[in-house]
C-alpha positions as CSV (number, residue, x, y, z in Angstrom):
1,M,-2.6,-52.7,68.9
2,G,-4.2,-52.0,65.3
3,R,-4.8,-49.4,63.3
4,V,-6.7,-46.4,65.4
5,F,-9.3,-44.8,63.4
6,I,-9.9,-41.2,64.2
7,E,-12.0,-38.2,62.4
8,K,-9.8,-35.6,63.5
9,F,-5.9,-36.1,63.6
10,C,-6.1,-33.2,66.5
11,F,-7.7,-35.5,68.5
12,V,-4.9,-38.2,68.4
13,V,-3.1,-37.6,71.5
14,V,-6.1,-38.1,74.0
15,V,-7.0,-41.3,71.9
16,L,-4.0,-42.7,72.2
17,A,-4.1,-42.0,76.0
18,V,-7.0,-44.6,76.3
19,L,-5.5,-46.6,74.2
20,I,-2.0,-46.4,75.8
21,G,-2.8,-46.6,79.5
22,S,-0.9,-45.8,82.3
23,S,0.5,-47.1,85.8
24,E,-2.3,-44.4,87.4
25,A,-5.2,-46.3,85.8
26,N,-7.1,-48.0,87.8
27,G,-9.7,-50.8,87.2
28,C,-10.1,-51.8,83.4
29,D,-7.4,-49.9,81.5
30,F,-8.4,-49.0,77.9
31,G,-5.1,-50.1,76.4
32,C,-6.0,-53.5,77.9
33,D,-5.8,-56.9,75.8
34,L,-8.9,-58.4,77.5
35,F,-8.4,-61.9,75.6
36,E,-4.3,-62.8,76.6
37,G,-4.1,-64.1,80.1
38,S,-4.8,-66.8,82.3
39,W,-7.5,-68.7,85.0
40,V,-6.8,-67.9,88.7
41,I,-9.1,-69.2,91.8
42,D,-11.1,-66.5,92.8
43,N,-12.9,-67.5,96.3
44,T,-15.6,-64.8,95.9
45,Y,-16.3,-66.5,92.7
46,P,-19.4,-67.9,91.3
47,L,-21.4,-64.6,90.9
48,Y,-24.7,-66.6,90.8
49,N,-26.2,-69.7,92.3
50,S,-26.7,-71.7,88.7
51,T,-29.2,-73.9,90.3
52,A,-31.6,-71.0,91.3
53,C,-31.5,-69.6,87.6
54,P,-34.4,-70.4,85.8
55,F,-33.2,-70.2,82.2
56,I,-30.9,-73.0,82.2
57,R,-32.0,-76.2,79.6
58,K,-31.6,-79.4,80.9
59,E,-28.9,-80.1,78.3
60,F,-26.7,-77.8,80.6
61,D,-27.9,-78.2,84.1
62,C,-24.7,-80.5,85.2
63,I,-25.2,-80.1,89.0
64,K,-28.7,-81.3,88.8
65,Y,-27.6,-84.1,86.6
66,G,-24.6,-85.6,88.8
67,R,-21.7,-83.5,88.8
68,T,-20.4,-83.1,92.1
69,N,-16.5,-81.3,91.7
70,L,-17.9,-77.6,91.7
71,E,-13.6,-76.3,91.8
72,Y,-15.1,-75.4,88.1
73,L,-17.1,-72.1,89.0
74,Q,-14.3,-70.5,91.1
75,Y,-12.0,-69.5,88.1
76,R,-11.6,-65.8,87.1
77,W,-10.2,-64.8,83.9
78,Q,-7.1,-62.7,85.0
79,P,-5.9,-60.8,81.5
80,N,-2.0,-60.6,81.3
81,N,0.2,-57.3,82.0
82,G,-1.9,-56.3,85.1
83,C,-4.9,-55.4,83.5
84,N,-8.1,-56.0,85.1
85,L,-11.5,-57.3,83.7
86,P,-14.2,-55.6,85.7
87,R,-16.3,-57.6,87.7
88,F,-19.3,-58.4,86.1
89,D,-22.3,-56.0,87.8
90,G,-25.8,-57.1,86.8
91,K,-27.6,-54.3,88.0
92,D,-25.6,-51.9,86.6
93,F,-25.9,-53.6,83.6
94,L,-29.2,-53.0,83.5
95,E,-29.3,-49.8,84.4
96,R,-26.5,-49.1,81.4
97,F,-28.5,-51.0,78.9
98,K,-31.9,-49.2,79.8
99,G,-34.7,-49.4,77.1
100,K,-32.3,-51.6,74.8
101,K,-32.8,-54.4,72.4
102,I,-30.0,-57.0,72.7
103,M,-29.8,-60.0,70.4
104,Y,-27.5,-63.2,70.8
105,I,-27.5,-64.9,66.9
106,G,-26.1,-68.1,66.1
107,D,-25.6,-71.6,67.0
108,S,-26.1,-73.4,70.5
109,L,-22.6,-71.8,71.7
110,S,-24.7,-68.3,71.4
111,L,-27.6,-70.0,73.6
112,N,-24.8,-70.7,75.8
113,S,-23.8,-66.7,76.1
114,F,-27.0,-65.8,76.2
115,Q,-28.3,-67.9,79.2
116,S,-25.1,-67.3,80.5
117,L,-26.2,-63.1,80.6
118,L,-29.6,-63.8,81.5
119,C,-28.2,-66.1,84.8
120,L,-25.9,-63.1,85.7
121,L,-28.8,-60.5,85.9
122,H,-31.4,-62.6,87.2
123,G,-28.8,-63.3,90.2
124,A,-28.0,-59.6,90.5
125,V,-31.5,-58.7,90.7
126,P,-33.4,-61.9,91.4
127,E,-36.9,-59.6,92.3
128,A,-37.0,-58.1,89.1
129,K,-39.8,-58.6,86.6
130,F,-39.5,-60.3,83.6
131,T,-41.4,-62.0,80.7
132,Q,-40.1,-65.1,78.9
133,E,-41.4,-66.0,75.1
134,I,-40.2,-69.0,73.5
135,Y,-40.3,-69.8,69.7
136,R,-39.0,-73.2,68.7
137,E,-35.4,-72.5,68.9
138,N,-35.7,-68.8,69.5
139,A,-36.6,-67.1,72.4
140,T,-36.9,-63.2,74.1
141,V,-36.4,-62.5,77.8
142,T,-37.8,-58.8,78.8
143,F,-36.7,-57.1,82.3
144,L,-39.8,-55.3,83.1
145,D,-38.5,-52.8,85.6
146,Y,-35.8,-51.7,83.2
147,G,-37.4,-52.4,79.6
148,V,-34.2,-54.1,78.6
149,E,-35.2,-57.3,75.8
150,I,-32.4,-59.9,75.3
151,V,-32.9,-62.1,72.4
152,L,-31.8,-65.5,71.1
153,F,-32.2,-65.8,67.4
154,H,-31.0,-69.0,66.5
155,S,-28.8,-69.2,62.8
156,N,-26.5,-72.0,63.0
157,L,-24.4,-70.7,59.4
158,L,-25.9,-67.1,59.7
159,V,-26.4,-66.8,55.8
160,D,-29.6,-68.5,54.4
161,I,-30.8,-72.3,54.0
162,E,-33.9,-72.8,51.1
163,V,-35.7,-75.6,50.5
164,E,-35.8,-75.9,46.3
165,S,-37.3,-78.9,44.2
166,V,-33.0,-80.5,44.7
167,G,-33.0,-80.0,48.0
168,R,-32.1,-78.0,51.0
169,V,-29.5,-75.3,49.6
170,L,-26.8,-73.4,51.5
171,K,-26.9,-70.3,49.9
172,L,-23.8,-68.3,51.1
173,D,-24.3,-65.1,49.2
174,S,-27.8,-64.4,50.9
175,I,-28.7,-63.3,54.4
176,K,-32.9,-62.7,54.4
177,S,-32.8,-62.6,58.5
178,G,-30.8,-59.4,58.7
179,Q,-33.5,-56.6,58.1
180,I,-35.2,-58.7,61.4
181,W,-31.3,-58.2,63.3
182,K,-30.3,-54.8,62.1
183,E,-33.4,-53.0,64.4
184,F,-31.4,-54.1,67.6
185,D,-29.4,-51.6,69.5
186,L,-26.6,-54.6,70.2
187,L,-25.7,-57.2,68.2
188,I,-23.7,-60.2,68.9
189,F,-23.0,-63.2,66.5
190,N,-21.4,-66.3,66.2
191,T,-20.9,-69.3,63.9
192,W,-18.3,-71.9,62.7
193,L,-19.5,-75.6,63.8
194,W,-22.2,-76.4,61.8
195,Y,-20.1,-75.6,58.7
196,T,-17.9,-78.8,59.4
197,R,-21.0,-81.1,59.8
198,R,-21.1,-84.2,57.6
199,P,-24.6,-86.2,56.8
200,P,-26.5,-86.8,59.1
201,G,-26.1,-83.9,60.9
202,Q,-25.1,-81.6,57.8
203,Q,-28.2,-79.1,57.3
204,W,-28.0,-78.7,53.5
205,D,-27.9,-80.9,50.3
206,F,-26.1,-78.4,48.0
207,V,-24.4,-75.1,47.9
208,E,-24.8,-72.3,46.3
209,V,-22.0,-69.6,45.8
210,G,-21.0,-67.1,43.1
211,G,-23.9,-68.4,41.2
212,K,-22.7,-71.9,40.9
213,L,-24.9,-74.7,42.9
214,L,-22.5,-77.7,44.5
215,K,-23.1,-80.8,46.1
216,D,-20.3,-79.4,48.1
217,M,-17.3,-77.7,49.0
218,N,-14.4,-77.1,51.3
219,R,-15.5,-76.7,54.5
220,V,-13.1,-73.6,55.8
221,E,-14.0,-72.1,52.4
222,A,-17.4,-72.3,52.6
223,F,-17.0,-70.6,55.8
224,R,-14.8,-67.6,54.6
225,A,-17.5,-67.0,52.0
226,G,-20.3,-67.1,54.3
227,L,-18.4,-64.5,56.9
228,N,-18.0,-62.6,54.0
229,T,-21.6,-62.3,52.9
230,W,-21.7,-61.4,56.9
231,A,-19.6,-58.4,56.6
232,G,-20.7,-57.3,53.4
233,W,-24.0,-57.0,55.2
234,V,-23.1,-55.7,58.2
235,D,-21.3,-52.5,55.7
236,T,-24.1,-52.2,53.6
237,D,-27.2,-52.4,55.8
238,V,-26.2,-51.8,59.2
239,D,-26.1,-48.0,60.8
240,T,-23.2,-49.0,63.4
241,A,-23.4,-45.3,64.9
242,K,-27.2,-46.9,66.2
243,T,-25.9,-50.4,66.2
244,K,-23.1,-52.0,68.0
245,V,-22.3,-55.3,66.7
246,F,-19.6,-57.5,67.9
247,F,-18.4,-61.3,66.8
248,Q,-17.7,-64.0,69.1
249,G,-14.1,-65.9,68.2
250,T,-14.9,-69.8,67.4
251,S,-15.1,-71.7,70.4
252,P,-13.2,-74.8,70.6
253,A,-14.2,-78.5,71.6
254,H,-12.3,-80.8,74.0
255,Y,-12.9,-84.6,72.7
256,H,-8.8,-85.1,72.0
257,G,-6.1,-84.9,75.1
258,S,-3.5,-84.5,72.6
259,D,-4.6,-80.8,72.5
260,W,-4.0,-80.0,75.7
261,G,-1.2,-82.4,76.8
262,E,-3.0,-85.4,78.0
263,P,-2.8,-87.8,74.1
264,A,-4.3,-90.5,76.0
265,V,-7.8,-88.8,76.9
266,N,-10.3,-89.0,74.4
267,N,-13.1,-86.7,75.8
268,C,-13.8,-84.0,79.1
269,L,-15.5,-86.2,81.5
270,N,-12.5,-86.4,84.3
271,E,-11.3,-82.7,83.3
272,I,-11.6,-80.7,86.4
273,T,-9.1,-78.2,86.3
274,P,-8.2,-75.5,83.3
275,V,-5.0,-76.1,81.3
276,N,-2.0,-74.1,83.6
277,G,-1.0,-70.8,82.2
278,S,-2.0,-68.7,79.0
279,T,-1.2,-71.1,75.9
280,Y,-3.0,-74.3,74.4
281,P,-0.3,-77.1,73.2
282,S,-2.2,-77.4,69.5
283,G,-2.2,-74.0,69.1
284,L,-5.4,-71.5,67.2
285,P,-7.4,-73.0,64.9
286,I,-7.2,-71.4,61.4
287,V,-10.5,-70.6,61.8
288,V,-9.1,-67.5,64.1
289,D,-7.2,-65.9,61.3
290,I,-10.1,-65.8,59.1
291,V,-12.0,-64.1,61.3
292,K,-9.9,-61.4,61.6
293,Q,-8.9,-61.3,58.0
294,V,-12.6,-60.9,57.2
295,L,-13.2,-58.2,59.9
296,N,-10.0,-56.4,59.0
297,N,-11.2,-56.5,55.0
298,M,-14.6,-54.4,56.0
299,T,-15.4,-50.6,54.5
300,K,-16.4,-49.8,57.9
301,P,-13.1,-49.7,60.3
302,G,-14.0,-50.6,63.6
303,A,-17.5,-51.4,62.8
304,V,-17.9,-54.9,64.4
305,S,-15.7,-55.9,67.7
306,L,-14.4,-59.1,67.9
307,L,-14.9,-60.8,71.1
308,D,-11.7,-63.0,70.6
309,I,-12.4,-65.8,73.0
310,T,-11.0,-68.8,71.2
311,K,-7.8,-69.5,73.5
312,L,-9.1,-68.5,76.9
313,S,-11.7,-71.2,75.7
314,Q,-9.5,-73.9,74.7
315,L,-8.0,-73.5,78.0
316,R,-11.0,-74.4,79.6
317,K,-10.8,-78.3,79.3
318,D,-13.3,-78.4,82.8
319,G,-16.1,-76.7,81.4
320,H,-18.5,-78.9,79.4
321,P,-21.3,-80.7,80.7
322,S,-19.6,-84.2,79.9
323,K,-22.2,-87.0,80.7
324,Y,-23.9,-84.7,83.3
325,N,-26.7,-83.9,80.9
326,R,-30.0,-84.8,80.9
327,F,-29.7,-86.8,77.7
328,K,-26.8,-88.7,79.0
329,G,-24.6,-87.7,75.9
330,M,-21.0,-87.1,76.3
331,D,-20.9,-83.4,75.7
332,C,-17.7,-82.0,74.8
333,T,-18.3,-78.5,72.6
334,H,-20.8,-76.6,75.1
335,W,-20.7,-75.0,78.3
336,L,-21.8,-74.6,81.6
337,P,-23.6,-71.6,82.4
338,G,-22.1,-70.4,85.9
339,V,-18.9,-70.8,85.0
340,N,-16.8,-68.3,84.5
341,Y,-15.3,-68.8,80.9
342,Y,-16.8,-68.3,77.5
343,T,-19.7,-67.1,78.4
344,K,-19.5,-65.1,81.2
345,S,-16.0,-63.3,79.9
346,T,-18.0,-62.7,76.8
347,N,-20.1,-60.9,78.8
348,Q,-17.9,-59.3,80.9
349,S,-15.7,-57.7,77.6
350,V,-19.0,-56.9,75.8
351,T,-19.6,-54.1,78.2
352,V,-16.2,-53.2,78.8
353,I,-16.2,-53.0,74.8
354,F,-19.0,-51.3,74.7
355,E,-18.0,-48.4,77.3
356,R,-15.1,-47.7,75.2
357,Q,-16.7,-47.4,72.1
358,Q,-19.3,-45.0,74.2
359,F,-16.8,-42.9,75.9
360,S,-14.8,-42.1,72.5
361,A,-18.3,-41.5,71.2
362,K,-18.9,-38.9,73.7
363,L,-15.2,-37.4,73.9
364,L,-16.1,-36.5,70.0
365,E,-19.8,-35.1,70.8
366,L,-18.6,-33.1,73.7
367,R,-15.5,-31.5,72.1
368,S,-17.4,-31.1,68.3
369,Q,-17.5,-27.3,68.9
370,I,-13.9,-26.8,69.1
371,W,-12.5,-29.4,66.8
372,P,-13.5,-27.5,63.8
373,T,-11.4,-24.4,64.3
374,S,-8.9,-26.5,66.5
375,R,-5.2,-25.2,66.9
376,E,-2.3,-27.1,65.2
377,I,-0.2,-29.4,68.1
378,H,3.0,-29.1,66.0
379,D,4.4,-26.1,64.2
380,R,5.5,-28.5,61.7
381,A,2.8,-30.3,60.9
382,P,1.2,-30.4,57.1
383,P,-1.6,-28.1,57.0
384,E,-4.0,-31.3,56.2
385,V,-2.9,-32.7,59.5
386,C,-4.2,-30.2,61.7
387,C,-6.2,-26.8,61.4
388,P,-4.5,-23.7,60.6
389,P,-4.5,-21.1,63.8
390,Q,-6.4,-18.5,62.3
391,G,-10.1,-18.5,63.7
392,A,-8.9,-21.1,66.9
393,P,-10.8,-20.6,70.1
394,P,-9.7,-18.5,72.3
395,I,-7.0,-20.2,74.6
396,K,-8.7,-20.8,77.9
397,F,-11.2,-23.4,75.7
398,Q,-8.2,-25.1,74.6
399,L,-6.2,-25.8,77.8
400,I,-8.4,-26.0,80.8
401,W,-10.9,-29.1,79.5
402,R,-9.9,-32.9,81.0
403,A,-11.8,-36.0,80.1
404,E,-13.9,-37.7,83.1
405,A,-15.0,-41.1,82.4
406,L,-18.0,-41.8,84.0
407,A,-17.9,-45.5,83.1
408,S,-17.9,-48.0,86.0
409,C,-15.0,-49.7,83.7
410,C,-12.0,-47.6,85.4
411,C,-10.8,-43.8,84.8
412,M,-9.1,-42.4,81.8
413,P,-5.2,-42.8,82.5
414,R,-3.2,-38.8,82.9
415,W,-1.2,-38.4,79.4
416,N,2.3,-39.6,80.1
417,S,4.9,-38.4,77.6
418,N,7.6,-40.9,78.7
419,Q,5.4,-43.6,78.4
420,F,4.4,-42.6,75.3
421,L,7.8,-42.4,73.7
422,R,8.6,-46.2,74.5
423,Q,5.7,-47.1,72.8
424,P,5.9,-49.4,69.8
425,V,6.1,-47.3,66.5
426,M,2.3,-47.5,65.6
427,P,0.5,-46.4,62.0
428,I,-2.1,-43.8,62.1
429,Y,-4.9,-43.7,59.5
430,T,-7.8,-41.0,58.8
431,S,-11.0,-42.0,59.0
432,D,-10.8,-42.5,55.0
433,N,-8.8,-45.5,55.6
434,K,-5.9,-44.1,53.1
435,T,-3.7,-41.5,54.7
436,N,-1.3,-43.2,56.8
437,L,0.2,-40.6,59.1
438,S,2.9,-42.8,61.0
439,F,5.6,-41.0,59.6
440,W,4.2,-37.3,60.9
441,Y,3.3,-39.3,63.6
442,T,6.6,-40.2,64.7
443,T,8.6,-37.2,64.3
444,A,6.7,-35.1,66.1
445,S,6.7,-37.3,69.2
446,S,10.3,-37.6,69.1
447,E,11.4,-34.1,69.6
């Protein structure tokens, strides 16, 4: 479950109850791993008619260009261990993000997620008025009745490419577009595939990193350097109290059947069902670990939420346009709007994780008048962990209040001590990310 960062250790029981969850919880459990699971048929899907969506580009409109097998539209992502990913509610999404600005930044896979969200929202409120502005590869759609602005900012590598006397230079240490990005309320990033491109598709002639100009370098290390620059930008330039930041995990392609156990297959053309089960035969690519390492090394703990969609996307070998697109080329890289896989699961997960963050922040806000003088929760707790009893508020303020989750996602589970004691030991860190309190936590909890 990773490190849990809290500003007041006296709040640890409430936060752990949210993260661990309980058998009493209905709907979404705050302790669930949304990204481990399998694809299941759901006859209530799809959530919208993709042929009626005005936002789908011709290269992704497979039904228009001849695909007849439509079973791919009826799969729903089911997390493991009885967890439920709430059904996406487009109208509720618009109400929840009323007056907010959302931006997708990345390559054409961000375009897939951007289009999918627009189709989901339009399908939920088809009568809603909207405007659409397109400038080159960037686009802005505003749902006027709600004041929700959704923007696509095309940036294949996130870092800069500049034309100089020597040619096009990939500057792995520079992000100038960040001045635009940080003004938004919700940022969703992705990158990777264009780091692997070779000529003629390669977008640069030289690479500049650490003050050195190189003709080329290891592409995985280039990705790591670029991602570190992006993470540093989030740490130093983004007010994460105002702007919520997400990073979409790397997205797979399906050109090699040996990856999913069919070595004679060399594309996704005849794939009509997902990989069965929860595991992908070839395993995860190395860049998945790099993304997690970079996020874990950031100086702002929890500043970025990872949408860890790589495995669930690997399982959807049936979710690509293949030859059914305007250009008639074999496309096993991009994803189809209307498929409840990469794009829809990304948008569902953004909603759930955003609700988790907002809920935890609201709890801290509502209880702020108590924490400065909060009572001890264990008489042997070190004094630096919890506040001394002197000046504690009246007992009625300590005992009668219960948090009530208003999020559409779920209810907050009732605290279950027996279940808590059965959980694996988890290190707890203070907000400075230095003081490890796991020893006191385990000792106090086992009595």
